ZAFI-173523 format. One line per field, with one value per residue: residue number from 0; residue in three letters; z, x, y of N, C-alpha, C, O in turn. Coordinates in steps of 0.1 Angstrom, whole numbers. Layout:
ZAFI-173523
seq	(NUM; ...) .
type	(ala; ...) .
n.zz	(Z; ...) .
n.xx	(X; ...) .
n.yy	(Y; ...) .
ca.zz	(Z; ...) .
ca.xx	(X; ...) .
ca.yy	(Y; ...) .
c.zz	(Z; ...) .
c.xx	(X; ...) .
c.yy	(Y; ...) .
o.zz	(Z; ...) .
o.xx	(X; ...) .
o.yy	(Y; ...) .
end
This chain:
ZAFI-173523
seq	(0; 1; 2; 3; 4; 5; 6; 7; 8; 9; 10; 11; 12; 13; 14; 15; 16; 17; 18; 19; 20; 21; 22; 23; 24; 25; 26; 27; 28; 29; 30; 31; 32; 33; 34; 35; 36; 37; 38; 39; 40; 41; 42; 43; 44; 45; 46; 47; 48; 49; 50; 51; 52; 53; 54; 55; 56; 57; 58; 59; 60; 61; 62; 63; 64; 65; 66; 67; 68; 69; 70; 71; 72; 73; 74; 75; 76; 77; 78; 79; 80; 81; 82; 83; 84; 85; 86; 87; 88; 89; 90; 91; 92; 93; 94; 95; 96; 97; 98; 99; 100; 101; 102; 103; 104; 105; 106; 107; 108; 109; 110; 111; 112; 113; 114; 115; 116; 117; 118; 119; 120; 121; 122; 123; 124; 125; 126; 127; 128; 129; 130; 131; 132; 133; 134; 135; 136; 137; 138; 139; 140; 141; 142; 143; 144; 145; 146; 147; 148; 149; 150; 151; 152; 153; 154; 155; 156; 157; 158; 159; 160; 161; 162; 163; 164; 165; 166; 167; 168; 169; 170; 171; 172; 173; 174; 175; 176; 177; 178; 179; 180; 181; 182; 183; 184; 185; 186; 187; 188; 189; 190; 191; 192; 193; 194; 195; 196; 197; 198; 199; 200; 201; 202; 203; 204; 205; 206; 207; 208; 209; 210; 211; 212; 213; 214; 215; 216; 217; 218; 219; 220; 221; 222; 223; 224; 225; 226; 227; 228; 229; 230; 231; 232; 233; 234; 235; 236; 237; 238; 239; 240; 241; 242; 243; 244; 245; 246; 247; 248; 249; 250; 251; 252; 253; 254; 255; 256; 257; 258; 259; 260; 261; 262; 263; 264; 265; 266; 267; 268; 269; 270; 271; 272; 273; 274; 275; 276; 277; 278; 279; 280; 281; 282; 283; 284; 285; 286; 287; 288; 289; 290; 291; 292; 293) .
type	(unk; unk; unk; unk; unk; unk; unk; unk; unk; unk; unk; unk; unk; unk; unk; unk; unk; unk; unk; unk; unk; unk; unk; unk; unk; unk; unk; unk; unk; unk; unk; unk; unk; unk; unk; unk; unk; unk; unk; unk; unk; unk; unk; unk; unk; unk; unk; unk; unk; unk; unk; unk; unk; unk; unk; unk; unk; unk; unk; unk; unk; unk; unk; unk; unk; unk; unk; unk; unk; unk; unk; unk; unk; unk; unk; unk; unk; unk; unk; unk; unk; unk; unk; unk; unk; unk; unk; unk; unk; unk; unk; unk; unk; unk; unk; unk; unk; unk; unk; unk; unk; unk; unk; unk; unk; unk; unk; unk; unk; unk; unk; unk; unk; unk; unk; unk; unk; unk; unk; unk; unk; unk; unk; unk; unk; unk; unk; unk; unk; unk; unk; unk; unk; unk; unk; unk; unk; unk; unk; unk; unk; unk; unk; unk; unk; unk; unk; unk; unk; unk; unk; unk; unk; unk; unk; unk; unk; unk; unk; unk; unk; unk; unk; unk; unk; unk; unk; unk; unk; unk; unk; unk; unk; unk; unk; unk; unk; unk; unk; unk; unk; unk; unk; unk; unk; unk; unk; unk; unk; unk; unk; unk; unk; unk; unk; unk; unk; unk; unk; unk; unk; unk; unk; unk; unk; unk; unk; unk; unk; unk; unk; unk; unk; unk; unk; unk; unk; unk; unk; unk; unk; unk; unk; unk; unk; unk; unk; unk; unk; unk; unk; unk; unk; unk; unk; unk; unk; unk; unk; unk; unk; unk; unk; unk; unk; unk; unk; unk; unk; unk; unk; unk; unk; unk; unk; unk; unk; unk; unk; unk; unk; unk; unk; unk; unk; unk; unk; unk; unk; unk; unk; unk; unk; unk; unk; unk; unk; unk; unk; unk; unk; unk; unk; unk; unk; unk; unk; unk; unk; unk; unk; unk; unk; unk) .
n.zz	(-1493; -1464; -1431; -1410; -1423; -1427; -1401; -1392; -1407; -1399; -1368; -1350; -1354; -1347; -1320; -1314; -1321; -1302; -1278; -1280; -1281; -1255; -1241; -1246; -1235; -1208; -1200; -1201; -1182; -1158; -1155; -1150; -1126; -1107; -1109; -1108; -1083; -1068; -1081; -1076; -1049; -1047; -1060; -1039; -1016; -1029; -1030; -1004; -994; -1008; -997; -972; -973; -973; -990; -999; -999; -1015; -1039; -1043; -1050; -1072; -1090; -1097; -1120; -1128; -1140; -1160; -1182; -1178; -1153; -1172; -1171; -1142; -1119; -1088; -1067; -1070; -1088; -1116; -1149; -1170; -1195; -1230; -1241; -1220; -1208; -1222; -1227; -1205; -1218; -1213; -1186; -1183; -1198; -1179; -1159; -1137; -1124; -1113; -1137; -1128; -1100; -1091; -1078; -1068; -1091; -1086; -1089; -1098; -1119; -1145; -1141; -1142; -1169; -1181; -1173; -1184; -1211; -1215; -1207; -1225; -1248; -1242; -1241; -1269; -1280; -1271; -1279; -1307; -1336; -1335; -1327; -1301; -1290; -1290; -1271; -1249; -1244; -1235; -1211; -1197; -1195; -1177; -1155; -1144; -1139; -1119; -1101; -1092; -1083; -1061; -1045; -1038; -1028; -1014; -1027; -1052; -1079; -1087; -1111; -1129; -1125; -1129; -1154; -1169; -1162; -1175; -1202; -1205; -1204; -1227; -1247; -1245; -1256; -1281; -1275; -1270; -1249; -1231; -1230; -1233; -1215; -1193; -1187; -1177; -1154; -1141; -1134; -1116; -1097; -1090; -1078; -1056; -1043; -1028; -1014; -995; -982; -971; -952; -937; -924; -910; -892; -876; -868; -861; -876; -907; -935; -961; -988; -1003; -1030; -1039; -1042; -1066; -1084; -1086; -1098; -1121; -1134; -1135; -1154; -1175; -1179; -1173; -1151; -1146; -1140; -1116; -1091; -1092; -1094; -1069; -1053; -1061; -1057; -1030; -1019; -1027; -1015; -989; -985; -992; -973; -948; -952; -954; -929; -914; -922; -911; -927; -923; -900; -883; -880; -898; -926; -960; -994; -1014; -1040; -1060; -1060; -1069; -1095; -1107; -1106; -1123; -1147; -1155; -1157; -1179; -1199; -1196; -1185; -1200; -1205; -1179; -1167; -1184; -1177; -1150; -1152; -1165; -1147; -1126; -1138; -1155; -1181; -1210) .
n.xx	(333; 354; 354; 366; 360; 331; 325; 333; 317; 292; 284; 267; 268; 294; 292; 274; 289; 311; 297; 289; 313; 322; 302; 309; 336; 329; 320; 344; 357; 344; 354; 381; 378; 368; 387; 415; 423; 422; 441; 464; 465; 469; 496; 509; 506; 521; 547; 551; 551; 573; 596; 593; 601; 584; 578; 557; 533; 542; 545; 518; 505; 522; 514; 489; 467; 456; 443; 436; 424; 421; 410; 382; 351; 331; 302; 304; 294; 285; 303; 298; 306; 301; 276; 285; 266; 254; 271; 270; 271; 250; 227; 229; 225; 200; 188; 191; 176; 188; 199; 216; 221; 225; 224; 207; 217; 218; 228; 251; 240; 259; 273; 257; 255; 281; 286; 266; 272; 299; 294; 277; 296; 315; 299; 296; 322; 328; 309; 317; 345; 346; 354; 387; 422; 423; 397; 400; 420; 411; 390; 404; 416; 393; 380; 399; 399; 373; 375; 395; 380; 360; 372; 388; 365; 355; 375; 392; 418; 440; 453; 487; 490; 475; 476; 504; 511; 494; 501; 526; 516; 501; 521; 534; 513; 510; 534; 528; 511; 485; 464; 476; 506; 538; 558; 541; 527; 546; 555; 531; 528; 548; 542; 516; 521; 537; 520; 499; 515; 529; 504; 496; 518; 517; 492; 495; 514; 501; 477; 485; 475; 468; 457; 450; 457; 487; 482; 464; 482; 496; 474; 468; 491; 492; 469; 479; 496; 484; 466; 480; 499; 483; 456; 458; 452; 424; 416; 421; 407; 380; 375; 382; 361; 340; 342; 342; 315; 300; 312; 303; 277; 267; 275; 259; 233; 235; 248; 273; 300; 313; 342; 349; 368; 365; 369; 392; 398; 377; 366; 386; 392; 365; 365; 388; 379; 359; 372; 387; 368; 358; 376; 392; 372; 366; 390; 393; 371; 378; 402; 392; 377; 393; 403; 428; 423; 411) .
n.yy	(966; 970; 953; 972; 997; 995; 995; 1022; 1037; 1032; 1039; 1026; 1001; 994; 999; 981; 956; 958; 956; 930; 916; 925; 911; 884; 886; 891; 867; 854; 867; 859; 836; 843; 858; 838; 819; 829; 839; 817; 801; 815; 811; 782; 783; 797; 780; 757; 768; 773; 747; 737; 753; 746; 719; 699; 673; 655; 673; 692; 676; 669; 694; 701; 681; 687; 700; 732; 759; 787; 779; 752; 728; 716; 737; 735; 724; 741; 731; 703; 694; 684; 685; 713; 718; 728; 745; 756; 775; 797; 831; 848; 837; 810; 811; 818; 797; 776; 786; 797; 777; 747; 721; 695; 693; 712; 734; 767; 792; 817; 853; 870; 860; 863; 892; 901; 894; 911; 936; 939; 939; 963; 981; 979; 987; 1013; 1024; 1020; 1036; 1061; 1063; 1056; 1036; 1022; 1024; 1038; 1030; 1002; 997; 1010; 992; 970; 978; 984; 958; 947; 965; 958; 932; 932; 948; 931; 907; 919; 928; 902; 888; 906; 909; 923; 912; 908; 895; 908; 937; 944; 934; 951; 976; 978; 974; 997; 1018; 1009; 1012; 1040; 1049; 1058; 1078; 1074; 1076; 1093; 1114; 1099; 1107; 1118; 1096; 1079; 1094; 1093; 1065; 1063; 1083; 1074; 1051; 1060; 1079; 1066; 1049; 1068; 1078; 1053; 1048; 1072; 1069; 1046; 1053; 1073; 1060; 1034; 1013; 995; 1010; 1002; 980; 968; 961; 982; 1005; 997; 994; 1021; 1029; 1017; 1027; 1054; 1049; 1045; 1070; 1091; 1114; 1137; 1127; 1117; 1133; 1137; 1111; 1100; 1116; 1112; 1084; 1081; 1098; 1084; 1059; 1067; 1077; 1054; 1036; 1048; 1049; 1022; 1013; 1028; 1019; 993; 972; 965; 965; 994; 992; 973; 969; 980; 969; 990; 989; 986; 1011; 1027; 1015; 1021; 1051; 1052; 1044; 1059; 1082; 1077; 1079; 1105; 1122; 1141; 1162; 1169; 1179; 1200; 1215; 1221; 1234; 1256; 1267; 1275; 1295; 1290; 1285; 1303) .
ca.zz	(-1480; -1455; -1418; -1404; -1431; -1425; -1387; -1392; -1414; -1390; -1354; -1342; -1357; -1340; -1307; -1311; -1321; -1291; -1268; -1282; -1275; -1240; -1235; -1245; -1226; -1195; -1198; -1197; -1169; -1148; -1151; -1142; -1112; -1100; -1108; -1106; -1067; -1065; -1088; -1068; -1035; -1051; -1061; -1025; -1010; -1034; -1026; -989; -993; -1013; -987; -958; -974; -973; -1003; -1002; -1002; -1029; -1053; -1046; -1057; -1084; -1099; -1100; -1133; -1124; -1145; -1164; -1192; -1174; -1161; -1177; -1162; -1137; -1109; -1076; -1058; -1074; -1097; -1128; -1159; -1174; -1209; -1238; -1244; -1207; -1204; -1232; -1219; -1201; -1223; -1204; -1171; -1186; -1202; -1168; -1150; -1125; -1115; -1120; -1144; -1123; -1087; -1088; -1071; -1073; -1096; -1081; -1098; -1102; -1133; -1157; -1138; -1150; -1183; -1188; -1170; -1195; -1224; -1213; -1204; -1238; -1258; -1239; -1246; -1284; -1283; -1269; -1289; -1320; -1339; -1339; -1316; -1289; -1285; -1287; -1258; -1238; -1239; -1227; -1198; -1192; -1190; -1166; -1142; -1140; -1132; -1106; -1091; -1088; -1074; -1047; -1038; -1034; -1019; -1009; -1034; -1064; -1082; -1095; -1124; -1139; -1124; -1133; -1170; -1176; -1160; -1189; -1214; -1205; -1208; -1242; -1256; -1247; -1265; -1293; -1271; -1273; -1239; -1225; -1234; -1226; -1200; -1184; -1183; -1168; -1141; -1135; -1129; -1105; -1086; -1084; -1065; -1044; -1035; -1020; -1003; -985; -974; -962; -940; -929; -918; -900; -881; -868; -862; -857; -883; -921; -940; -975; -992; -1014; -1043; -1042; -1048; -1078; -1092; -1090; -1107; -1135; -1139; -1139; -1167; -1187; -1181; -1171; -1138; -1144; -1137; -1103; -1080; -1093; -1092; -1056; -1045; -1065; -1051; -1016; -1015; -1029; -1003; -976; -986; -991; -959; -937; -955; -951; -914; -909; -924; -905; -934; -917; -887; -887; -879; -909; -938; -972; -1004; -1021; -1054; -1068; -1060; -1077; -1108; -1112; -1109; -1134; -1160; -1156; -1162; -1191; -1207; -1193; -1178; -1208; -1203; -1164; -1167; -1190; -1170; -1139; -1155; -1167; -1134; -1117; -1146; -1162; -1196; -1214) .
ca.xx	(336; 360; 348; 368; 353; 319; 321; 335; 306; 280; 288; 259; 273; 306; 286; 269; 300; 318; 289; 291; 327; 322; 294; 317; 346; 324; 320; 359; 359; 339; 365; 393; 374; 366; 399; 427; 426; 424; 455; 473; 465; 477; 510; 514; 507; 531; 559; 554; 555; 587; 604; 595; 606; 573; 579; 543; 525; 548; 541; 505; 503; 528; 506; 476; 465; 445; 446; 423; 417; 418; 400; 368; 343; 320; 296; 311; 286; 284; 315; 294; 310; 290; 277; 290; 255; 251; 280; 267; 269; 235; 216; 232; 221; 185; 185; 191; 168; 197; 200; 226; 212; 226; 221; 197; 224; 214; 240; 251; 235; 271; 277; 252; 257; 295; 286; 259; 281; 309; 288; 275; 305; 322; 292; 297; 336; 328; 302; 327; 358; 345; 362; 399; 431; 420; 386; 404; 430; 403; 383; 414; 414; 379; 380; 410; 393; 362; 381; 403; 370; 353; 381; 388; 352; 352; 386; 403; 430; 443; 464; 498; 490; 468; 479; 516; 512; 485; 510; 535; 508; 496; 532; 535; 504; 513; 546; 523; 502; 470; 455; 486; 520; 546; 563; 530; 523; 558; 554; 519; 530; 557; 535; 505; 523; 541; 510; 493; 526; 530; 492; 497; 527; 512; 480; 499; 521; 492; 467; 489; 467; 471; 443; 447; 468; 498; 477; 460; 492; 498; 464; 469; 503; 487; 461; 487; 505; 474; 458; 489; 498; 475; 445; 458; 446; 409; 413; 422; 395; 367; 375; 382; 349; 329; 346; 337; 300; 297; 314; 295; 261; 265; 276; 245; 223; 238; 251; 286; 303; 322; 356; 353; 374; 360; 380; 394; 400; 366; 364; 397; 388; 353; 371; 396; 370; 349; 382; 390; 360; 354; 387; 395; 363; 365; 402; 391; 362; 385; 411; 384; 370; 403; 410; 439; 418; 402) .
ca.yy	(975; 961; 956; 986; 1008; 995; 1000; 1035; 1044; 1030; 1038; 1017; 986; 995; 996; 966; 947; 959; 950; 914; 914; 926; 900; 872; 889; 890; 853; 848; 875; 853; 824; 849; 863; 827; 810; 835; 840; 801; 797; 821; 805; 770; 786; 801; 767; 750; 776; 771; 734; 737; 761; 738; 707; 690; 667; 651; 684; 698; 667; 670; 706; 701; 673; 691; 710; 741; 770; 795; 769; 736; 717; 721; 744; 725; 732; 742; 722; 687; 689; 679; 693; 721; 717; 740; 756; 759; 785; 808; 844; 852; 829; 797; 813; 818; 786; 769; 793; 801; 764; 737; 711; 682; 692; 724; 745; 781; 798; 832; 862; 877; 855; 871; 904; 906; 895; 923; 949; 939; 941; 976; 990; 978; 995; 1028; 1027; 1020; 1049; 1072; 1066; 1053; 1025; 1025; 1021; 1042; 1021; 986; 998; 1012; 979; 961; 985; 982; 944; 947; 971; 951; 919; 937; 953; 919; 900; 927; 928; 888; 881; 914; 909; 929; 902; 914; 890; 918; 951; 947; 935; 963; 988; 979; 976; 1011; 1026; 1008; 1020; 1056; 1052; 1064; 1089; 1071; 1079; 1101; 1115; 1090; 1114; 1119; 1082; 1074; 1102; 1087; 1053; 1064; 1090; 1067; 1041; 1067; 1087; 1057; 1045; 1078; 1077; 1041; 1047; 1082; 1064; 1035; 1059; 1078; 1052; 1021; 1003; 996; 1015; 998; 970; 971; 961; 996; 1011; 990; 997; 1036; 1031; 1011; 1038; 1066; 1047; 1045; 1081; 1102; 1118; 1146; 1122; 1111; 1139; 1134; 1096; 1097; 1124; 1105; 1070; 1082; 1103; 1073; 1050; 1072; 1075; 1039; 1030; 1054; 1046; 1009; 1011; 1034; 1008; 981; 962; 961; 974; 1005; 988; 964; 973; 978; 972; 1003; 986; 987; 1025; 1031; 1012; 1027; 1063; 1052; 1040; 1073; 1092; 1072; 1083; 1119; 1129; 1154; 1173; 1171; 1186; 1213; 1222; 1224; 1244; 1269; 1271; 1281; 1305; 1286; 1285; 1315) .
c.zz	(-1469; -1441; -1413; -1410; -1428; -1410; -1385; -1397; -1406; -1376; -1346; -1343; -1349; -1324; -1304; -1311; -1308; -1279; -1269; -1278; -1261; -1233; -1234; -1236; -1213; -1190; -1193; -1183; -1157; -1145; -1144; -1128; -1102; -1097; -1104; -1091; -1063; -1071; -1079; -1054; -1037; -1052; -1048; -1018; -1014; -1031; -1011; -987; -996; -1004; -975; -958; -974; -988; -1007; -1005; -1017; -1040; -1053; -1055; -1071; -1095; -1105; -1111; -1131; -1130; -1152; -1177; -1189; -1160; -1164; -1168; -1155; -1126; -1097; -1065; -1059; -1082; -1109; -1137; -1166; -1190; -1217; -1239; -1231; -1203; -1215; -1223; -1216; -1205; -1216; -1191; -1173; -1188; -1190; -1157; -1136; -1117; -1122; -1126; -1135; -1109; -1082; -1077; -1076; -1076; -1093; -1094; -1105; -1116; -1143; -1154; -1145; -1162; -1190; -1185; -1181; -1207; -1226; -1214; -1219; -1248; -1256; -1244; -1262; -1288; -1283; -1276; -1303; -1323; -1341; -1327; -1301; -1281; -1282; -1274; -1247; -1234; -1230; -1213; -1189; -1185; -1178; -1154; -1137; -1133; -1119; -1095; -1083; -1078; -1061; -1039; -1031; -1024; -1011; -1015; -1047; -1070; -1090; -1110; -1134; -1135; -1131; -1149; -1175; -1173; -1173; -1199; -1215; -1211; -1223; -1252; -1258; -1252; -1276; -1289; -1273; -1262; -1231; -1231; -1226; -1213; -1189; -1178; -1173; -1155; -1134; -1127; -1116; -1094; -1080; -1075; -1053; -1036; -1024; -1009; -992; -975; -965; -950; -931; -919; -907; -889; -872; -861; -856; -864; -898; -927; -954; -976; -1001; -1027; -1048; -1047; -1063; -1089; -1096; -1099; -1120; -1142; -1142; -1152; -1180; -1190; -1178; -1156; -1134; -1139; -1122; -1093; -1080; -1092; -1077; -1048; -1049; -1056; -1037; -1010; -1017; -1019; -991; -974; -985; -977; -949; -940; -953; -936; -909; -911; -918; -914; -931; -907; -891; -888; -891; -921; -950; -982; -1011; -1035; -1063; -1069; -1071; -1091; -1115; -1115; -1122; -1146; -1164; -1163; -1175; -1203; -1207; -1189; -1187; -1205; -1189; -1163; -1174; -1181; -1156; -1141; -1158; -1156; -1125; -1127; -1155; -1178; -1199; -1214) .
c.xx	(341; 351; 351; 361; 339; 315; 323; 323; 294; 285; 280; 264; 284; 302; 282; 279; 309; 311; 289; 303; 329; 314; 303; 330; 341; 324; 337; 362; 356; 348; 376; 389; 372; 381; 412; 432; 430; 438; 465; 475; 472; 491; 516; 516; 518; 545; 561; 559; 570; 598; 604; 598; 595; 571; 564; 535; 530; 544; 528; 501; 508; 520; 493; 474; 453; 448; 432; 417; 414; 418; 389; 359; 333; 313; 302; 305; 287; 296; 312; 299; 298; 291; 281; 278; 251; 260; 279; 264; 254; 225; 217; 225; 205; 180; 183; 182; 176; 200; 210; 217; 213; 220; 212; 203; 221; 228; 241; 247; 246; 275; 271; 254; 270; 294; 277; 267; 292; 304; 283; 284; 314; 314; 295; 314; 335; 320; 310; 339; 357; 354; 376; 409; 427; 407; 393; 413; 421; 392; 391; 414; 403; 377; 389; 404; 381; 365; 387; 391; 363; 360; 383; 376; 349; 363; 396; 416; 430; 455; 475; 498; 483; 474; 493; 518; 503; 493; 518; 528; 505; 509; 535; 527; 505; 526; 540; 513; 489; 461; 464; 498; 528; 553; 554; 527; 534; 556; 540; 520; 538; 548; 523; 509; 528; 530; 504; 503; 527; 517; 491; 504; 523; 501; 485; 506; 510; 481; 473; 482; 471; 457; 441; 458; 476; 493; 469; 471; 496; 489; 464; 480; 498; 478; 469; 493; 495; 470; 466; 487; 488; 460; 445; 451; 431; 407; 411; 411; 383; 366; 374; 368; 338; 330; 340; 321; 295; 299; 306; 280; 260; 266; 265; 233; 225; 242; 266; 290; 313; 337; 359; 358; 367; 370; 378; 395; 388; 362; 372; 393; 376; 359; 380; 389; 361; 360; 386; 381; 357; 365; 391; 385; 363; 379; 399; 381; 369; 394; 404; 379; 380; 410; 422; 435; 410; 388) .
c.yy	(966; 963; 968; 996; 1008; 1000; 1015; 1044; 1042; 1028; 1028; 1004; 985; 992; 984; 956; 947; 954; 936; 909; 914; 914; 887; 874; 887; 874; 847; 856; 867; 841; 831; 852; 850; 821; 816; 834; 823; 796; 802; 814; 790; 772; 789; 789; 758; 754; 772; 756; 731; 740; 752; 725; 696; 684; 662; 661; 689; 689; 669; 682; 706; 693; 677; 702; 719; 754; 779; 787; 756; 735; 725; 726; 734; 731; 731; 733; 708; 684; 684; 688; 701; 721; 729; 749; 762; 772; 797; 820; 848; 841; 815; 800; 812; 804; 775; 773; 794; 789; 753; 727; 698; 683; 703; 735; 758; 788; 813; 842; 869; 872; 864; 887; 910; 906; 907; 935; 952; 945; 957; 985; 991; 987; 1011; 1033; 1028; 1034; 1061; 1075; 1063; 1040; 1030; 1021; 1023; 1033; 1007; 986; 1001; 1001; 971; 965; 982; 968; 941; 953; 964; 939; 924; 941; 941; 910; 907; 928; 913; 884; 892; 916; 918; 922; 910; 908; 898; 930; 954; 945; 948; 976; 989; 981; 990; 1021; 1023; 1012; 1035; 1059; 1060; 1075; 1086; 1077; 1092; 1103; 1105; 1096; 1115; 1107; 1075; 1080; 1096; 1075; 1055; 1072; 1082; 1056; 1049; 1074; 1078; 1051; 1056; 1078; 1065; 1042; 1059; 1075; 1054; 1043; 1066; 1071; 1039; 1009; 1006; 1000; 1009; 987; 975; 970; 974; 1004; 1008; 994; 1012; 1036; 1026; 1022; 1050; 1062; 1048; 1061; 1092; 1106; 1128; 1139; 1118; 1119; 1137; 1120; 1095; 1104; 1116; 1093; 1072; 1088; 1092; 1063; 1054; 1073; 1062; 1033; 1036; 1050; 1031; 1005; 1017; 1026; 995; 972; 957; 971; 983; 1002; 978; 970; 970; 979; 985; 1001; 990; 1004; 1033; 1027; 1019; 1043; 1064; 1050; 1052; 1083; 1089; 1078; 1099; 1128; 1142; 1164; 1178; 1181; 1198; 1220; 1229; 1235; 1257; 1275; 1279; 1291; 1303; 1286; 1299; 1309) .
o.zz	(-1465; -1439; -1409; -1403; -1426; -1406; -1377; -1393; -1407; -1373; -1337; -1334; -1344; -1317; -1294; -1302; -1304; -1270; -1259; -1271; -1254; -1223; -1224; -1230; -1206; -1178; -1185; -1175; -1147; -1133; -1134; -1118; -1090; -1085; -1097; -1088; -1056; -1065; -1075; -1049; -1029; -1047; -1045; -1012; -1006; -1030; -1007; -979; -989; -1002; -968; -948; -976; -997; -1018; -1015; -1027; -1050; -1065; -1065; -1081; -1107; -1115; -1110; -1132; -1124; -1149; -1180; -1195; -1154; -1161; -1157; -1162; -1123; -1094; -1056; -1049; -1083; -1115; -1134; -1167; -1197; -1212; -1239; -1231; -1194; -1214; -1214; -1225; -1198; -1214; -1186; -1166; -1181; -1191; -1147; -1125; -1105; -1134; -1120; -1135; -1105; -1070; -1069; -1088; -1068; -1098; -1106; -1115; -1124; -1149; -1164; -1151; -1169; -1201; -1194; -1186; -1213; -1236; -1220; -1224; -1257; -1265; -1248; -1267; -1298; -1291; -1279; -1311; -1314; -1348; -1317; -1292; -1270; -1272; -1267; -1236; -1222; -1220; -1204; -1177; -1173; -1169; -1143; -1125; -1123; -1109; -1083; -1071; -1068; -1051; -1026; -1022; -1015; -1003; -1010; -1052; -1068; -1100; -1119; -1146; -1145; -1138; -1156; -1186; -1181; -1181; -1208; -1226; -1219; -1231; -1264; -1268; -1251; -1282; -1298; -1277; -1265; -1226; -1237; -1214; -1202; -1177; -1166; -1164; -1145; -1122; -1116; -1106; -1083; -1068; -1065; -1041; -1024; -1012; -997; -981; -963; -954; -940; -918; -907; -896; -878; -860; -850; -848; -860; -902; -923; -959; -968; -1007; -1036; -1060; -1057; -1070; -1100; -1107; -1109; -1130; -1153; -1152; -1160; -1191; -1201; -1180; -1150; -1122; -1134; -1116; -1085; -1069; -1089; -1072; -1038; -1040; -1048; -1031; -1000; -1009; -1013; -984; -963; -976; -970; -940; -931; -949; -932; -899; -902; -920; -909; -936; -905; -901; -896; -893; -926; -951; -982; -1015; -1043; -1073; -1078; -1079; -1100; -1126; -1126; -1130; -1157; -1175; -1171; -1183; -1213; -1218; -1188; -1182; -1201; -1186; -1157; -1167; -1179; -1151; -1134; -1156; -1155; -1117; -1125; -1162; -1186; -1190; -1217) .
o.xx	(335; 343; 342; 357; 334; 305; 316; 321; 285; 289; 285; 263; 286; 307; 284; 279; 314; 317; 288; 303; 335; 317; 304; 335; 349; 327; 340; 369; 363; 348; 381; 396; 374; 385; 420; 443; 439; 446; 473; 486; 480; 498; 527; 527; 525; 554; 572; 568; 577; 607; 615; 598; 599; 564; 560; 528; 523; 539; 524; 494; 501; 520; 487; 481; 442; 457; 421; 405; 406; 426; 387; 359; 328; 316; 306; 311; 290; 299; 321; 297; 287; 301; 279; 280; 246; 256; 287; 255; 247; 216; 207; 219; 198; 171; 174; 180; 171; 204; 212; 206; 203; 213; 210; 196; 222; 237; 233; 250; 244; 281; 278; 255; 271; 299; 280; 268; 294; 310; 286; 282; 319; 320; 296; 316; 342; 323; 310; 342; 366; 361; 378; 404; 428; 408; 389; 414; 423; 387; 387; 412; 403; 374; 385; 405; 380; 359; 382; 391; 360; 355; 380; 376; 341; 360; 405; 424; 419; 466; 473; 503; 485; 479; 495; 524; 506; 492; 517; 533; 505; 508; 537; 530; 502; 531; 547; 506; 481; 450; 457; 503; 526; 553; 557; 525; 531; 556; 540; 514; 535; 547; 520; 502; 525; 531; 504; 499; 525; 518; 487; 499; 524; 502; 480; 504; 511; 477; 466; 482; 475; 447; 430; 467; 474; 499; 468; 469; 500; 492; 461; 478; 501; 480; 465; 495; 498; 469; 461; 478; 483; 452; 435; 444; 426; 396; 401; 405; 375; 356; 367; 364; 328; 320; 333; 316; 286; 291; 302; 272; 248; 260; 260; 224; 217; 241; 270; 286; 320; 344; 370; 350; 362; 379; 368; 392; 391; 354; 368; 392; 377; 356; 380; 394; 358; 357; 389; 385; 353; 363; 394; 390; 360; 377; 403; 384; 366; 394; 410; 377; 376; 421; 426; 444; 404; 379) .
o.yy	(956; 973; 975; 1005; 1019; 1007; 1021; 1056; 1051; 1017; 1021; 996; 974; 984; 978; 947; 936; 948; 930; 899; 906; 909; 880; 864; 880; 870; 838; 851; 866; 837; 826; 849; 851; 818; 810; 830; 820; 788; 794; 812; 786; 764; 784; 787; 752; 745; 767; 753; 725; 733; 750; 718; 685; 690; 665; 659; 691; 694; 669; 680; 710; 697; 672; 712; 714; 761; 776; 789; 749; 743; 736; 720; 725; 743; 719; 729; 701; 672; 679; 700; 697; 724; 740; 761; 773; 779; 806; 820; 850; 837; 808; 790; 805; 799; 767; 766; 792; 790; 752; 723; 691; 674; 704; 741; 759; 791; 821; 840; 875; 880; 872; 894; 921; 915; 912; 943; 963; 954; 963; 996; 1001; 993; 1019; 1044; 1036; 1040; 1070; 1087; 1065; 1035; 1040; 1014; 1015; 1029; 1002; 976; 995; 1000; 965; 957; 978; 966; 933; 947; 963; 936; 919; 939; 941; 906; 901; 928; 912; 877; 889; 923; 921; 926; 917; 914; 895; 935; 964; 953; 953; 985; 999; 989; 995; 1029; 1033; 1016; 1042; 1071; 1068; 1081; 1095; 1083; 1100; 1093; 1104; 1090; 1114; 1106; 1068; 1072; 1095; 1073; 1048; 1067; 1082; 1053; 1047; 1076; 1082; 1049; 1052; 1080; 1066; 1038; 1057; 1076; 1054; 1039; 1064; 1074; 1033; 997; 1017; 994; 1012; 986; 986; 977; 976; 1011; 1017; 997; 1016; 1043; 1033; 1025; 1055; 1071; 1050; 1065; 1104; 1102; 1129; 1147; 1117; 1113; 1137; 1117; 1089; 1098; 1113; 1091; 1064; 1085; 1091; 1059; 1047; 1071; 1060; 1026; 1028; 1048; 1028; 995; 1012; 1025; 986; 960; 947; 982; 981; 1008; 975; 978; 959; 987; 990; 1011; 997; 1008; 1041; 1036; 1024; 1048; 1073; 1055; 1054; 1091; 1098; 1082; 1104; 1140; 1153; 1175; 1190; 1192; 1208; 1232; 1241; 1245; 1268; 1288; 1288; 1295; 1312; 1287; 1304; 1316) .
end
């Protein structure tokens, strides 16, 4: 019996394998969340130096090798390279008891939290979709949304390096109607960007302030490309309601000032992931409620 046949016969094995992939993927997501904003910052600095004619600064940035794979992972506090066994997902954190082996720096809890969240999300996706192409593509979207949410929480950025490739990937996958019909996916990408673009400019005209970043437009366009235009009203409603509740609640508890912005990307990402899993049942329930279905 081949592995795909085994996984189709034993759903629990499929869920367990997906969770293991998610755990390993979560370790890589930690690298993406930490390094990608810094890679982009270095690229912006290098481009600024190039345009300003600063040869010394341009040579400095051009000579540095910093990417997702290089240099080797090291402690941010003391720069000592991390041993291979110490970067094992979750186990490495437990092995070190949450401290750097060299300098006793306290490792942020977000590292194992992302790994565990990725594993749980992957297991849920496998349980929902079963083994097959929909599960595989849904796992890719899950990892992308988790990375975007974490990066936005930490830096306020939603990198084009993730949103734009995944927008095109969603359209490519939906050539085969995996998550939405292709016309719906194309309209979803167009309308997803356009909806928040209109909201952004309307808010700026009324208040004189910018209520969100352009990365939010691209994230909603990406979700539209994956889930279809029918998902957009519910995505905007759910994410806006959640952001409002969290914003007012955190201000009331004194965790932040009312005037301080909160990143909208994590709410969009969470709404998109929930819709990926339960969107069909939500849409059917809504259509039945309004009398569009018998």
